C-alpha positions, 0 to 999 in steps of 0.5 A: 491522472486516473485514481487507477493509474495512481493506484498502479503507480503506487504499488509499482513503488512499493513492490519495488518496480514494474517488473516486481509488480507484474510478478506479484499480479502474476502476469508478464511485464509487457502486459502490465506496461500495456494495461498501464497505457490504458488504466481503464481496462486495468482487470478488476481481480488484478486492481483488487490484488494491487490495493490489496498490496497498497493496504498491506504495506499501509498497515506495516507502517507505524501509525499515529496510535503507535507513534503518539504511545511510543512518545508517552511516557507510561503511564503509573499504575499508582493513583496520584492523590490532588 
């Protein structure tokens, strides 16, 4: 499976399906489906929008730093003598 096809499948899942992805890209769904048949022909400008969608979705997720910080108790501002 090509990287382009994997990106398109991920974007479709994020968008809520092929119809929603086509709307996001500003194209008709039949054209999207035709492009999916041969991902090598997918226009670069549309592929960049697909990547933007995926990155925006990833940025909305809590990252390891966020999870790690929320799991730790807050640091005390009082110095500790050992």
